[in-house]
C-alpha positions in Angstrom: -48.2 60.4 132.1 -47.6 57.4 130.2 -45.3 55.9 132.9 -47.5 56.8 135.5 -50.6 55.0 133.6 -48.3 52.0 133.0 -47.7 52.3 136.9 -51.3 52.2 137.6 -52.5 49.5 135.2 -54.0 47.7 138.0 -56.4 50.7 138.9 -57.6 50.5 135.4 -57.9 47.2 135.3 -60.0 47.2 138.4 -62.0 50.0 137.0 -62.6 47.9 133.9 -63.6 45.1 135.9 -66.2 46.9 138.0 -67.8 48.5 134.7 -68.1 45.3 133.1 -69.6 43.9 136.5 -72.0 46.5 136.7 -73.1 46.5 133.2 -73.5 42.6 133.4 -75.7 43.3 136.7 -78.0 46.0 134.5 -78.5 43.1 131.8 -79.3 40.4 134.1 -81.1 42.1 136.5 -84.8 42.5 134.7 -86.0 44.6 137.6 -83.8 47.5 136.9 -85.3 48.1 133.4 -82.6 50.7 132.3 -82.6 51.7 128.4 -79.5 51.1 126.4 -79.0 54.9 126.1 -79.2 55.0 130.1 -76.5 52.5 130.1 -74.3 54.4 127.8 -74.7 57.4 129.8 -74.1 55.6 133.1 -70.5 54.5 131.5 -69.9 57.6 130.2 -70.2 59.5 133.2 -68.1 57.1 135.1 -65.3 56.8 132.4 -65.3 60.9 132.1 -65.1 61.2 135.9 -62.0 58.3 136.0 -59.9 60.0 133.7 -59.6 63.7 135.5 -59.1 61.4 138.7 -56.3 59.8 137.1 -54.8 63.1 135.7 -55.0 64.8 139.3 -53.3 61.7 141.0 -50.5 61.8 138.5 -49.9 65.4 139.2 -50.1 64.8 142.8 -48.0 61.8 143.3 -45.3 62.9 140.7 -45.0 66.5 142.0 -42.9 65.3 145.1 -40.4 63.3 142.9 -40.3 66.3 140.4 -39.1 68.5 143.2 -36.8 66.1 144.1 -35.3 65.7 140.6 -35.0 69.5 140.7 -32.5 69.4 143.8 -30.1 67.0 142.0 -30.1 69.1 139.4 -29.6 72.6 140.3 -28.1 72.2 144.1 -25.1 70.9 145.7 -25.6 67.5 147.1 -23.5 68.3 150.0 -26.7 69.0 152.2 -29.3 67.7 150.0 -31.2 66.3 153.1 -32.3 69.9 154.3 -33.5 70.7 150.8 -36.0 68.0 150.7 -39.4 69.1 149.7 -42.1 69.0 152.2 -43.7 65.7 152.3 -47.5 66.3 151.9 -48.7 62.7 152.4 -48.3 60.0 154.5 -46.4 57.9 151.6 -44.2 60.8 150.9 -43.2 61.3 154.7 -42.5 57.4 154.4 -40.4 57.7 151.5 -38.5 60.7 152.7 -37.8 58.6 155.9 -36.5 55.8 153.9 -34.1 58.0 151.7 -32.5 59.6 154.8 -31.8 56.7 156.5 -30.4 55.2 153.3 -28.1 58.2 152.9 -27.2 58.1 156.8 -26.2 54.3 155.9 -24.4 55.2 152.9 -22.4 58.1 154.4 -21.4 55.9 157.5 -19.9 53.3 155.1 -18.2 55.6 152.9 -16.5 57.0 156.0 -15.8 53.9 157.2 -14.4 52.9 153.7 -12.1 56.2 153.7 -10.9 55.2 157.0 -9.8 52.0 156.1 -8.2 53.2 152.9 -6.4 55.8 155.1 -5.1 52.9 157.2 -4.1 50.7 154.5 -2.3 53.3 152.7 -0.1 54.5 156.1 0.4 50.9 156.5 2.1 50.4 152.7 3.8 53.5 153.3 5.2 52.5 156.5 6.4 49.1 155.0 8.0 50.9 151.9 10.0 53.3 154.1 11.1 50.0 156.0 12.0 48.4 152.7 14.0 51.5 151.6 16.2 51.1 154.5 18.3 47.9 153.4 18.0 49.4 149.8 19.8 52.7 150.6 22.7 50.4 152.5 22.9 48.1 149.3 23.1 51.3 147.0 26.0 52.6 149.0 27.7 49.1 148.7 27.1 49.4 144.8 28.4 52.7 144.5 31.5 51.9 146.3 32.3 48.9 143.9 30.6 50.1 140.8 33.2 49.2 138.4 33.0 45.3 139.6 31.0 43.3 137.1 28.9 41.7 139.3 27.7 44.9 141.0 26.8 46.3 137.6 24.1 43.7 137.6 23.1 44.2 141.1 22.6 47.6 140.3 20.3 46.4 137.6 18.3 44.9 139.7 18.2 47.6 142.6 16.9 49.9 139.9 13.9 47.7 139.1 13.5 47.0 142.7 13.4 50.7 144.0 11.4 51.8 140.7 8.4 49.4 142.1 8.6 50.4 145.5 8.2 54.0 144.4 5.2 53.0 142.3 3.8 51.1 145.3 4.2 54.3 147.5 2.9 56.7 145.0 0.0 54.4 144.6 -0.9 54.5 148.1 -1.0 58.3 148.4 -3.1 58.5 145.5 -6.1 58.4 147.4 -4.9 61.8 149.1 -3.1 63.5 146.1 -5.6 66.5 146.9 -4.0 67.3 150.0 -0.5 66.7 148.9 -0.5 68.8 145.9 1.8 72.1 145.5 1.4 74.0 142.3 4.9 75.7 141.2 7.0 77.0 138.4 9.9 74.6 137.5 12.0 74.0 134.7 11.5 70.9 132.6 14.9 69.6 133.4 13.9 69.4 136.8 11.3 66.8 135.9 13.4 65.0 133.1 17.1 64.8 134.5 16.2 63.2 137.9 14.3 60.5 136.3 16.8 59.7 133.7 19.4 59.4 136.5 17.0 56.7 138.2 16.9 54.7 134.8 20.7 54.9 133.8 21.7 51.4 135.0 19.0 50.0 132.8 19.9 52.0 129.8 23.7 51.6 130.3 22.9 47.9 130.4 21.0 48.2 126.9 22.9 50.8 125.2 20.0 53.2 125.2 21.1 56.9 124.8 19.0 60.1 125.0 18.6 63.4 123.2 17.2 66.0 125.1 16.2 69.3 124.0 14.3 72.3 125.9 14.8 71.4 129.3 15.3 75.0 130.5 11.3 75.5 129.8 9.3 76.7 132.6 6.2 74.7 133.5 3.4 75.2 136.0 3.0 71.8 137.9 3.6 70.1 140.7 7.1 68.7 140.7 7.0 65.7 142.9 3.8 64.4 141.1 4.8 65.4 137.8 8.2 63.3 138.3 6.0 60.2 139.1 4.0 60.7 135.9 7.0 61.2 133.8 8.6 58.2 135.4 6.1 56.1 134.5 6.1 57.1 130.9 9.7 56.9 130.5 9.8 53.6 132.1 7.9 52.3 129.4 9.7 54.1 126.7 12.7 52.4 128.1 10.9 49.0 128.7 9.9 48.6 124.8 12.4 50.5 123.0 15.1 48.2 121.3 18.7 47.9 122.6 21.2 50.4 121.4 18.5 52.9 120.2 18.0 56.5 121.2 14.8 58.1 123.3 14.1 61.7 122.5 12.7 63.8 125.0 11.7 67.7 124.2 10.0 70.1 126.0 8.2 72.6 123.9 6.0 75.5 124.0 2.6 76.2 122.6 0.1 79.1 122.5 -1.8 77.5 125.1 0.2 74.8 127.2 3.7 73.6 127.7 4.4 69.9 127.0 7.3 67.4 127.3 7.5 65.0 124.9 9.1 61.3 125.0 9.6 59.7 121.8 11.0 56.0 121.6 12.2 53.6 118.6 9.8 50.7 119.7 7.5 48.7 117.9 4.4 51.0 118.9 1.2 50.0 120.2 -1.7 48.7 117.7 -4.1 51.3 117.0 -7.0 49.0 118.3 -5.0 48.8 121.8 -4.6 52.4 122.3 -8.1 53.1 123.9 -7.1 50.6 126.6 -3.9 51.8 127.6 -4.8 53.6 130.5 -6.9 50.7 132.0 -5.7 49.1 135.0 -3.9 45.8 134.8 -3.8 46.1 130.8 -0.5 45.3 129.5 -1.4 44.9 125.7 0.5 42.7 123.3 3.9 43.9 124.0 3.4 43.8 127.6 2.1 40.1 127.6 5.8 39.0 126.0 7.3 40.6 129.0 6.9 38.8 132.6 7.6 42.0 134.5 4.8 44.2 132.9 2.1 44.7 135.6 -0.3 46.9 133.5 -0.4 49.8 136.4 2.3 52.0 135.1 0.0 54.3 132.8 -3.1 53.8 134.9 -1.5 55.4 137.9 0.1 58.1 136.0 -3.4 58.8 134.2 -5.1 58.9 137.9 -2.2 61.3 139.2 -2.2 63.7 136.2 -6.0 64.0 136.2 -5.8 64.8 139.8 -3.7 68.2 139.5 -4.6 69.4 136.0 -2.1 67.9 133.3 -2.8 65.8 130.6 -1.3 62.7 129.1 -1.6 61.9 125.5 -0.1 58.9 123.5 0.4 58.7 119.7 2.0 55.5 118.4 2.9 54.0 115.1 5.0 51.0 113.7 8.1 53.4 113.9 7.7 54.1 117.7 5.2 55.9 120.3 5.2 59.5 121.6 4.0 60.2 124.9 3.0 63.8 125.6 2.9 65.4 129.1 0.9 68.4 128.8 1.1 71.1 131.1 -1.7 74.1 130.8 -0.6 77.6 130.9 -1.5 79.4 134.3 -4.5 81.3 132.6 -5.6 77.9 131.1 -6.6 76.8 134.6 -9.7 79.3 133.8 -10.1 78.5 130.3 -10.5 75.3 128.4 -7.6 74.2 126.4 -7.3 71.8 123.6 -4.1 69.4 122.9 -4.8 69.1 118.9 
């Protein structure tokens, strides 16, 4: 009611002005000869009539909006236009027409945006696949002359280029991930070992080793996308680990979930930076010291993980960083689970 009165302050001001004008007329026109009591009675009757009028208008004008609010709170908005309340006045009909037209335009723009995004993703995928052809030929040449010192450096750069191309490919596919997800039971090793192999050239060059435990643990996940998520976490661990250090990877089972943990011996992430590590483009203090940091890896990993029901948790201190990839047990898809 208070908001309604604020909206109708022009009405109230007009009523007060009319009342003041009428009282001035009674006072100035001696021919009317009304007593003070009569004038007060006249004012009282008008005020008493005006207040119920405001209450009635409030109920009438806000009823339509309240019915619309109930639609947004209680119903699936996919076909919300069919649920609109009946318009009882000309202004309500106009409002309904404007809303329907705005909705139609919004849907049209959204469909156009989705189509444009799909075409863009298809173009990126086609470009990545074209780039992979010469990379495959180059890899065959690298493997044939692997012992040559120069080829070892070429392999290192090839690994970085291949990683960035794969990241670009999966970024393009993120918009349609719901159509590209197949949940299955897989050993943790099926996620871990292919990605370690992909990082082997970089790790050999820097003397980084791995300690792996629990790789036989069975997890429920989408194997392709979980490898992508794990790849981003592992890449960060390798990137920020000191030379001649060891990364510990363990797969563990909890009462409510299974998880893969990646522990590195890097300088860690400052507490004030942790809340922002999943933001797009955020590289942090360590990332700014490296020219090849893009700030995309953890952002893409989080976007993908959220899409097929796994969680990422990262803890860090001065002794290193621990990244957890958490897979809920099958029954946890129906029940909430906690990671602490």
